[in-house]
FIKE-894931 format. One record per residue: x negated, y negated, z negated of N, C-alpha, C in turn. Coordinates in steps of 0.05 Angstrom, whole numbers. Example, Ala and Ser with C-alpha at 12.3 -4.5 7.8 and 13.67 -1.06 7.14 Angstrom:
! residues 2
{{-264, 114, -156}, {-246, 90, -156}, {-264, 66, -156}},
{{-257, 45, -142}, {-273, 21, -143}, {-258, -1, -157}},
***
This chain:
! residues 230
{{-1762, -1909, -1485}, {-1785, -1891, -1483}, {-1778, -1868, -1463}},
{{-1795, -1865, -1443}, {-1790, -1844, -1424}, {-1815, -1827, -1421}},
{{-1811, -1802, -1410}, {-1834, -1785, -1406}, {-1842, -1770, -1431}},
{{-1861, -1752, -1428}, {-1870, -1736, -1451}, {-1889, -1753, -1468}},
{{-1889, -1747, -1494}, {-1907, -1761, -1513}, {-1933, -1746, -1512}},
{{-1955, -1761, -1511}, {-1982, -1749, -1513}, {-1989, -1748, -1543}},
{{-1990, -1724, -1554}, {-1993, -1720, -1583}, {-2020, -1706, -1589}},
{{-2034, -1718, -1607}, {-2059, -1706, -1618}, {-2052, -1693, -1645}},
{{-2056, -1667, -1647}, {-2053, -1653, -1673}, {-2080, -1652, -1686}},
{{-2082, -1662, -1711}, {-2107, -1665, -1725}, {-2107, -1650, -1751}},
{{-2128, -1634, -1756}, {-2129, -1617, -1780}, {-2157, -1620, -1792}},
{{-2158, -1629, -1818}, {-2182, -1629, -1833}, {-2182, -1605, -1851}},
{{-2204, -1589, -1851}, {-2204, -1564, -1867}, {-2229, -1563, -1884}},
{{-2226, -1548, -1907}, {-2249, -1542, -1924}, {-2242, -1516, -1940}},
{{-2257, -1495, -1935}, {-2253, -1470, -1949}, {-2224, -1460, -1950}},
{{-2213, -1457, -1926}, {-2185, -1449, -1924}, {-2182, -1423, -1908}},
{{-2200, -1404, -1912}, {-2200, -1380, -1896}, {-2175, -1364, -1899}},
{{-2161, -1366, -1921}, {-2137, -1351, -1926}, {-2114, -1360, -1908}},
{{-2114, -1386, -1901}, {-2090, -1398, -1889}, {-2094, -1410, -1862}},
{{-2119, -1416, -1854}, {-2124, -1433, -1831}, {-2113, -1421, -1805}},
{{-2115, -1394, -1802}, {-2105, -1381, -1778}, {-2075, -1386, -1775}},
{{-2061, -1383, -1796}, {-2032, -1387, -1796}, {-2025, -1416, -1789}},
{{-2040, -1435, -1800}, {-2035, -1463, -1795}, {-2040, -1470, -1765}},
{{-2062, -1459, -1754}, {-2068, -1465, -1726}, {-2047, -1452, -1708}},
{{-2039, -1427, -1714}, {-2019, -1414, -1698}, {-1992, -1429, -1698}},
{{-1986, -1442, -1721}, {-1961, -1457, -1722}, {-1961, -1482, -1704}},
{{-1985, -1491, -1698}, {-1988, -1514, -1678}, {-1987, -1503, -1650}},
{{-2002, -1481, -1645}, {-2002, -1469, -1619}, {-1975, -1459, -1610}},
{{-1958, -1452, -1629}, {-1931, -1441, -1623}, {-1910, -1462, -1620}},
{{-1918, -1487, -1619}, {-1898, -1509, -1616}, {-1884, -1507, -1589}},
{{-1857, -1511, -1589}, {-1842, -1512, -1564}, {-1848, -1537, -1549}},
{{-1859, -1557, -1562}, {-1867, -1582, -1549}, {-1897, -1585, -1556}},
{{-1915, -1573, -1541}, {-1943, -1571, -1549}, {-1957, -1598, -1549}},
{{-1975, -1602, -1568}, {-1992, -1626, -1567}, {-2012, -1625, -1544}},
{{-2022, -1648, -1536}, {-2042, -1648, -1514}, {-2069, -1638, -1523}},
{{-2074, -1638, -1550}, {-2099, -1629, -1561}, {-2096, -1622, -1590}},
{{-2113, -1604, -1599}, {-2115, -1597, -1627}, {-2144, -1601, -1636}},
{{-2149, -1619, -1654}, {-2176, -1625, -1663}, {-2178, -1616, -1692}},
{{-2199, -1600, -1698}, {-2203, -1590, -1725}, {-2230, -1599, -1735}},
{{-2230, -1613, -1758}, {-2254, -1622, -1771}, {-2260, -1604, -1794}},
{{-2281, -1588, -1793}, {-2289, -1570, -1814}, {-2309, -1584, -1832}},
{{-2300, -1591, -1856}, {-2316, -1608, -1873}, {-2336, -1592, -1890}},
{{-2353, -1577, -1877}, {-2374, -1562, -1891}, {-2365, -1538, -1906}},
{{-2345, -1524, -1896}, {-2335, -1500, -1910}, {-2358, -1480, -1914}},
{{-2356, -1466, -1937}, {-2376, -1446, -1944}, {-2365, -1418, -1943}},
{{-2339, -1415, -1936}, {-2327, -1389, -1934}, {-2326, -1381, -1904}},
{{-2306, -1366, -1896}, {-2304, -1356, -1869}, {-2287, -1373, -1850}},
{{-2282, -1398, -1859}, {-2265, -1416, -1844}, {-2275, -1420, -1816}},
{{-2300, -1427, -1813}, {-2311, -1433, -1787}, {-2308, -1409, -1767}},
{{-2314, -1386, -1776}, {-2312, -1362, -1759}, {-2284, -1358, -1749}},
{{-2265, -1362, -1767}, {-2237, -1359, -1760}, {-2228, -1379, -1739}},
{{-2236, -1404, -1743}, {-2229, -1425, -1724}, {-2241, -1419, -1697}},
{{-2266, -1409, -1696}, {-2279, -1403, -1671}, {-2265, -1381, -1655}},
{{-2249, -1365, -1668}, {-2234, -1344, -1653}, {-2213, -1356, -1634}},
{{-2206, -1381, -1639}, {-2186, -1394, -1622}, {-2199, -1407, -1597}},
{{-2225, -1406, -1595}, {-2240, -1414, -1572}, {-2232, -1441, -1562}},
{{-2226, -1444, -1536}, {-2221, -1470, -1524}, {-2193, -1480, -1528}},
{{-2177, -1466, -1544}, {-2150, -1475, -1550}, {-2151, -1498, -1571}},
{{-2173, -1501, -1585}, {-2177, -1522, -1604}, {-2204, -1536, -1599}},
{{-2206, -1561, -1607}, {-2232, -1574, -1607}, {-2243, -1574, -1635}},
{{-2266, -1563, -1638}, {-2278, -1559, -1665}, {-2300, -1580, -1669}},
{{-2300, -1592, -1693}, {-2320, -1611, -1702}, {-2331, -1603, -1729}},
{{-2357, -1602, -1731}, {-2370, -1594, -1756}, {-2376, -1619, -1773}},
{{-2369, -1618, -1798}, {-2375, -1640, -1816}, {-2392, -1631, -1840}},
{{-2396, -1649, -1859}, {-2414, -1642, -1881}, {-2404, -1655, -1907}},
{{-2381, -1645, -1916}, {-2369, -1653, -1942}, {-2367, -1683, -1946}},
{{-2352, -1695, -1928}, {-2347, -1724, -1930}, {-2320, -1729, -1945}},
{{-2305, -1707, -1950}, {-2279, -1710, -1964}, {-2256, -1712, -1944}},
{{-2232, -1703, -1954}, {-2209, -1701, -1936}, {-2200, -1729, -1925}},
{{-2203, -1750, -1942}, {-2194, -1776, -1933}, {-2211, -1787, -1911}},
{{-2238, -1785, -1914}, {-2256, -1794, -1893}, {-2253, -1776, -1868}},
{{-2248, -1750, -1872}, {-2245, -1732, -1850}, {-2221, -1739, -1833}},
{{-2199, -1746, -1846}, {-2175, -1754, -1831}, {-2180, -1780, -1816}},
{{-2194, -1799, -1828}, {-2200, -1824, -1814}, {-2218, -1819, -1790}},
{{-2237, -1801, -1793}, {-2255, -1794, -1771}, {-2239, -1781, -1748}},
{{-2220, -1763, -1755}, {-2204, -1750, -1735}, {-2188, -1770, -1718}},
{{-2179, -1791, -1731}, {-2164, -1812, -1717}, {-2182, -1825, -1695}},
{{-2207, -1828, -1700}, {-2225, -1840, -1680}, {-2230, -1821, -1656}},
{{-2224, -1795, -1660}, {-2229, -1775, -1639}, {-2204, -1769, -1623}},
{{-2181, -1777, -1633}, {-2155, -1771, -1620}, {-2152, -1786, -1594}},
{{-2143, -1772, -1573}, {-2138, -1784, -1547}, {-2109, -1789, -1542}},
{{-2092, -1777, -1558}, {-2063, -1781, -1555}, {-2053, -1808, -1565}},
{{-2030, -1816, -1555}, {-2017, -1841, -1564}, {-2001, -1836, -1590}},
{{-1997, -1811, -1597}, {-1982, -1803, -1620}, {-1999, -1784, -1637}},
{{-1996, -1787, -1664}, {-2012, -1772, -1682}, {-1995, -1754, -1700}},
{{-2004, -1729, -1702}, {-1991, -1709, -1719}, {-2012, -1696, -1736}},
{{-2015, -1704, -1761}, {-2034, -1691, -1779}, {-2022, -1664, -1789}},
{{-2039, -1645, -1794}, {-2030, -1620, -1805}, {-2049, -1612, -1827}},
{{-2040, -1597, -1847}, {-2057, -1587, -1869}, {-2063, -1558, -1864}},
{{-2087, -1550, -1871}, {-2097, -1523, -1864}, {-2083, -1501, -1879}},
{{-2068, -1507, -1900}, {-2054, -1487, -1915}, {-2023, -1488, -1913}},
{{-2014, -1504, -1894}, {-1985, -1507, -1890}, {-1976, -1497, -1862}},
{{-1950, -1498, -1857}, {-1939, -1488, -1832}, {-1920, -1508, -1820}},
{{-1921, -1511, -1794}, {-1901, -1526, -1779}, {-1881, -1506, -1769}},
{{-1855, -1514, -1769}, {-1835, -1498, -1755}, {-1839, -1501, -1725}},
{{-1832, -1480, -1709}, {-1837, -1481, -1680}, {-1827, -1505, -1665}},
{{-1805, -1517, -1674}, {-1793, -1540, -1660}, {-1799, -1567, -1673}},
{{-1819, -1567, -1690}, {-1825, -1592, -1704}, {-1830, -1615, -1685}},
{{-1849, -1612, -1668}, {-1856, -1635, -1650}, {-1834, -1640, -1629}},
{{-1820, -1619, -1621}, {-1798, -1623, -1602}, {-1775, -1639, -1614}},
{{-1768, -1632, -1638}, {-1746, -1647, -1652}, {-1754, -1676, -1657}},
{{-1779, -1679, -1666}, {-1788, -1707, -1672}, {-1791, -1723, -1647}},
{{-1802, -1711, -1626}, {-1805, -1726, -1601}, {-1778, -1734, -1590}},
{{-1758, -1717, -1592}, {-1731, -1723, -1582}, {-1719, -1747, -1597}},
{{-1722, -1747, -1624}, {-1712, -1770, -1640}, {-1726, -1796, -1632}},
{{-1752, -1795, -1628}, {-1767, -1819, -1621}, {-1760, -1829, -1593}},
{{-1756, -1810, -1575}, {-1748, -1819, -1547}, {-1720, -1831, -1547}},
{{-1703, -1821, -1565}, {-1676, -1832, -1566}, {-1675, -1858, -1581}},
{{-1695, -1864, -1597}, {-1696, -1888, -1613}, {-1723, -1902, -1610}},
{{-1727, -1916, -1588}, {-1753, -1928, -1582}, {-1762, -1949, -1602}},
{{-1743, -1958, -1619}, {-1751, -1978, -1640}, {-1766, -1965, -1663}},
{{-1765, -1939, -1664}, {-1779, -1925, -1686}, {-1809, -1922, -1680}},
{{-1825, -1925, -1701}, {-1854, -1922, -1699}, {-1863, -1894, -1705}},
{{-1846, -1879, -1717}, {-1853, -1851, -1724}, {-1829, -1838, -1738}},
{{-1832, -1813, -1745}, {-1810, -1800, -1760}, {-1820, -1776, -1776}},
{{-1804, -1769, -1795}, {-1809, -1746, -1812}, {-1787, -1725, -1807}},
{{-1792, -1701, -1816}, {-1771, -1681, -1817}, {-1765, -1675, -1846}},
{{-1749, -1655, -1851}, {-1745, -1645, -1879}, {-1768, -1625, -1884}},
{{-1777, -1625, -1909}, {-1799, -1607, -1917}, {-1789, -1587, -1937}},
{{-1796, -1562, -1933}, {-1789, -1541, -1952}, {-1815, -1532, -1966}},
{{-1815, -1534, -1992}, {-1839, -1527, -2007}, {-1836, -1499, -2019}},
{{-1858, -1484, -2018}, {-1856, -1456, -2028}, {-1881, -1448, -2043}},
{{-1878, -1429, -2062}, {-1900, -1419, -2078}, {-1911, -1394, -2065}},
{{-1938, -1394, -2061}, {-1951, -1371, -2050}, {-1946, -1346, -2067}},
{{-1941, -1324, -2054}, {-1935, -1299, -2068}, {-1958, -1292, -2087}},
{{-1951, -1284, -2111}, {-1971, -1276, -2130}, {-1981, -1298, -2148}},
{{-1971, -1322, -2144}, {-1979, -1345, -2160}, {-1957, -1354, -2180}},
{{-1965, -1366, -2201}, {-1945, -1376, -2220}, {-1948, -1407, -2223}},
{{-1926, -1419, -2230}, {-1927, -1448, -2232}, {-1938, -1457, -2259}},
{{-1955, -1477, -2260}, {-1965, -1488, -2286}, {-1942, -1501, -2301}},
{{-1945, -1505, -2327}, {-1923, -1516, -2343}, {-1913, -1543, -2334}},
{{-1931, -1560, -2324}, {-1924, -1587, -2316}, {-1912, -1590, -2288}},
{{-1909, -1567, -2274}, {-1899, -1568, -2247}, {-1868, -1567, -2247}},
{{-1855, -1585, -2233}, {-1826, -1586, -2231}, {-1816, -1565, -2211}},
{{-1804, -1543, -2222}, {-1795, -1522, -2205}, {-1773, -1531, -2185}},
{{-1759, -1552, -2192}, {-1737, -1562, -2176}, {-1746, -1570, -2148}},
{{-1772, -1577, -2144}, {-1780, -1586, -2118}, {-1782, -1563, -2098}},
{{-1780, -1538, -2109}, {-1781, -1515, -2091}, {-1754, -1506, -2082}},
{{-1733, -1519, -2093}, {-1706, -1509, -2089}, {-1692, -1520, -2064}},
{{-1696, -1545, -2058}, {-1682, -1557, -2036}, {-1701, -1572, -2017}},
{{-1697, -1570, -1991}, {-1714, -1585, -1972}, {-1707, -1615, -1974}},
{{-1728, -1632, -1972}, {-1724, -1660, -1974}, {-1742, -1674, -1953}},
{{-1736, -1699, -1948}, {-1752, -1715, -1929}, {-1778, -1725, -1943}},
{{-1797, -1707, -1947}, {-1821, -1713, -1961}, {-1840, -1731, -1945}},
{{-1851, -1751, -1959}, {-1870, -1769, -1946}, {-1898, -1757, -1948}},
{{-1902, -1735, -1933}, {-1927, -1722, -1930}, {-1937, -1726, -1902}},
{{-1963, -1731, -1899}, {-1974, -1735, -1872}, {-1969, -1712, -1853}},
{{-1971, -1687, -1861}, {-1965, -1665, -1842}, {-1936, -1663, -1834}},
{{-1919, -1679, -1847}, {-1891, -1679, -1840}, {-1883, -1701, -1821}},
{{-1903, -1716, -1811}, {-1898, -1740, -1796}, {-1909, -1738, -1767}},
{{-1895, -1751, -1749}, {-1906, -1757, -1722}, {-1904, -1787, -1719}},
{{-1927, -1800, -1712}, {-1927, -1829, -1713}, {-1945, -1840, -1690}},
{{-1938, -1864, -1681}, {-1954, -1877, -1660}, {-1983, -1882, -1671}},
{{-2002, -1877, -1654}, {-2030, -1882, -1663}, {-2034, -1911, -1669}},
{{-2021, -1929, -1654}, {-2025, -1957, -1658}, {-2016, -1967, -1685}},
{{-1999, -1951, -1698}, {-1990, -1959, -1725}, {-2013, -1962, -1744}},
{{-2034, -1946, -1740}, {-2058, -1947, -1758}, {-2073, -1974, -1754}},
{{-2069, -1987, -1732}, {-2081, -2014, -1728}, {-2067, -2034, -1745}},
{{-2042, -2029, -1752}, {-2026, -2047, -1769}, {-2029, -2040, -1798}},
{{-2026, -2015, -1805}, {-2026, -2006, -1833}, {-2054, -2002, -1843}},
{{-2072, -1993, -1826}, {-2099, -1987, -1834}, {-2103, -1957, -1838}},
{{-2128, -1950, -1843}, {-2134, -1922, -1847}, {-2126, -1913, -1875}},
{{-2132, -1888, -1881}, {-2127, -1877, -1908}, {-2148, -1886, -1928}},
{{-2139, -1891, -1952}, {-2157, -1901, -1973}, {-2155, -1883, -1997}},
{{-2178, -1875, -2007}, {-2180, -1858, -2031}, {-2190, -1874, -2054}},
{{-2173, -1878, -2075}, {-2181, -1892, -2099}, {-2189, -1871, -2120}},
{{-2214, -1862, -2118}, {-2223, -1841, -2137}, {-2217, -1814, -2126}},
{{-2199, -1799, -2140}, {-2191, -1773, -2131}, {-2173, -1775, -2107}},
{{-2173, -1754, -2089}, {-2158, -1756, -2064}, {-2128, -1750, -2067}},
{{-2118, -1751, -2092}, {-2090, -1747, -2097}, {-2075, -1774, -2093}},
{{-2052, -1772, -2081}, {-2036, -1796, -2077}, {-2043, -1812, -2052}},
{{-2061, -1802, -2036}, {-2070, -1817, -2011}, {-2046, -1819, -1992}},
{{-2031, -1798, -1989}, {-2008, -1799, -1971}, {-1988, -1821, -1980}},
{{-1982, -1820, -2006}, {-1962, -1839, -2017}, {-1972, -1868, -2014}},
{{-1998, -1872, -2018}, {-2010, -1899, -2016}, {-2008, -1909, -1988}},
{{-2013, -1892, -1968}, {-2011, -1900, -1940}, {-1982, -1907, -1933}},
{{-1963, -1890, -1942}, {-1935, -1895, -1935}, {-1925, -1921, -1949}},
{{-1936, -1927, -1972}, {-1928, -1953, -1985}, {-1937, -1976, -1969}},
{{-1962, -1975, -1958}, {-1971, -1996, -1940}, {-1955, -1998, -1915}},
{{-1947, -1975, -1904}, {-1931, -1974, -1880}, {-1904, -1988, -1885}},
{{-1892, -1982, -1909}, {-1867, -1995, -1916}, {-1870, -2025, -1918}},
{{-1891, -2034, -1931}, {-1896, -2063, -1934}, {-1901, -2076, -1907}},
{{-1911, -2061, -1888}, {-1916, -2072, -1861}, {-1892, -2069, -1843}},
{{-1869, -2060, -1854}, {-1844, -2057, -1839}, {-1846, -2037, -1816}},
{{-1861, -2016, -1821}, {-1863, -1995, -1801}, {-1837, -1979, -1802}},
{{-1825, -1974, -1779}, {-1799, -1961, -1778}, {-1803, -1930, -1775}},
{{-1797, -1916, -1797}, {-1800, -1887, -1798}, {-1773, -1874, -1800}},
{{-1765, -1858, -1779}, {-1740, -1844, -1779}, {-1742, -1817, -1791}},
{{-1719, -1803, -1792}, {-1718, -1776, -1804}, {-1702, -1757, -1787}},
{{-1714, -1734, -1781}, {-1699, -1712, -1769}, {-1688, -1695, -1791}},
{{-1662, -1691, -1792}, {-1649, -1678, -1815}, {-1649, -1648, -1812}},
{{-1673, -1637, -1807}, {-1677, -1608, -1805}, {-1704, -1602, -1817}},
{{-1707, -1577, -1828}, {-1732, -1569, -1839}, {-1752, -1564, -1816}},
{{-1773, -1580, -1816}, {-1793, -1579, -1794}, {-1821, -1571, -1805}},
{{-1824, -1572, -1831}, {-1850, -1568, -1844}, {-1848, -1552, -1870}},
{{-1866, -1533, -1873}, {-1866, -1518, -1898}, {-1892, -1523, -1913}},
{{-1890, -1533, -1937}, {-1913, -1539, -1953}, {-1918, -1516, -1973}},
{{-1942, -1506, -1973}, {-1949, -1483, -1990}, {-1963, -1493, -2016}},
{{-1954, -1482, -2039}, {-1968, -1487, -2064}, {-1983, -1461, -2072}},
{{-2008, -1464, -2080}, {-2024, -1440, -2087}, {-2045, -1448, -2108}},
{{-2063, -1430, -2114}, {-2082, -1435, -2136}, {-2099, -1459, -2131}},
{{-2107, -1465, -2106}, {-2125, -1487, -2101}, {-2112, -1514, -2103}},
{{-2086, -1517, -2096}, {-2074, -1543, -2098}, {-2055, -1547, -2122}},
{{-2046, -1525, -2135}, {-2030, -1528, -2159}, {-2046, -1542, -2181}},
{{-2072, -1537, -2182}, {-2088, -1549, -2203}, {-2095, -1578, -2197}},
{{-2089, -1587, -2172}, {-2096, -1615, -2164}, {-2071, -1633, -2163}},
{{-2048, -1624, -2173}, {-2025, -1641, -2173}, {-2031, -1666, -2190}},
{{-2025, -1690, -2178}, {-2032, -1714, -2192}, {-2013, -1722, -2214}},
{{-2022, -1738, -2232}, {-2005, -1749, -2253}, {-1986, -1769, -2240}},
{{-1961, -1761, -2235}, {-1943, -1777, -2219}, {-1940, -1805, -2228}},
{{-1934, -1808, -2254}, {-1928, -1835, -2264}, {-1951, -1854, -2260}},
{{-1975, -1846, -2267}, {-1999, -1863, -2265}, {-2006, -1869, -2236}},
{{-2005, -1848, -2219}, {-2012, -1853, -2191}, {-1992, -1871, -2178}},
{{-1966, -1866, -2181}, {-1946, -1883, -2168}, {-1946, -1911, -2180}},
{{-1952, -1914, -2205}, {-1953, -1941, -2217}, {-1976, -1957, -2204}},
{{-1999, -1945, -2199}, {-2021, -1959, -2186}, {-2013, -1966, -2157}},
{{-2000, -1948, -2144}, {-1991, -1953, -2116}, {-1971, -1977, -2116}},
{{-1953, -1977, -2135}, {-1934, -1999, -2137}, {-1947, -2026, -2143}},
{{-1968, -2025, -2160}, {-1982, -2050, -2167}, {-1996, -2061, -2142}},
{{-2008, -2043, -2126}, {-2022, -2053, -2102}, {-2001, -2064, -2082}},
{{-1978, -2051, -2081}, {-1957, -2061, -2063}, {-1948, -2089, -2071}},
{{-1943, -2093, -2096}, {-1935, -2119, -2106}, {-1957, -2140, -2100}},
{{-1982, -2132, -2104}, {-2004, -2151, -2098}, {-2004, -2159, -2069}},
{{-2000, -2140, -2051}, {-1999, -2146, -2022}, {-1977, -2165, -2016}},
{{-1953, -2160, -2027}, {-1930, -2178, -2022}, {-1935, -2206, -2033}},
{{-1948, -2208, -2056}, {-1954, -2234, -2067}, {-1973, -2250, -2050}},
{{-1993, -2236, -2039}, {-2012, -2249, -2021}, {-1999, -2258, -1996}},
{{-1980, -2242, -1986}, {-1965, -2250, -1962}, {-1948, -2275, -1966}},
{{-1938, -2277, -1990}, {-1920, -2300, -1996}, {-1935, -2325, -2005}},
{{-1961, -2324, -2007}, {-1976, -2347, -2016}, {-1977, -2369, -1994}},
***
């Protein structure tokens, strides 16, 4: 792989006025800038739109009407012009060298279809953890399988497919990564913290029931493998 990677940074947002500016700035401050930043505002009713508009032509803004984060991400894929995709969440932060470090690994290893970095998770100041939340996940950075932690070839979605929401939008990332694994997609890891995931009042209450969600994902994976072997 030679030359620069053409990267589309994609952000789906809904009522994230507290954090969206910081999230966009973390993309604009990349040492290896994406060719475009596309933001899909899914019918926000707070000040999100006005904040995004302050970035003017540095981002491409698309107005939506509450289609949900899964459909919003799938729509963003259809709008992306880059050969590489980097999703971002409106309440999280990329480290300044995220795309640079990931692009370097991919250029050095052309057999890879994409890569992750290490993710550091943190609790927003002034918030408390609910009883069922594992505090240990805030202590050490890990190679989390989160979409905003990944840089991946756009053509991978032709193999794996788009994002699928089975009821509630929790576990969508894990479900997609399970399908990618079943399709033998080669995902590498940069052993540095490249992504910071924020926990706050809006997403602490939406943490999914791990055992049930992962069990359903595992069942679908087994079903796919059985169909392949028929």
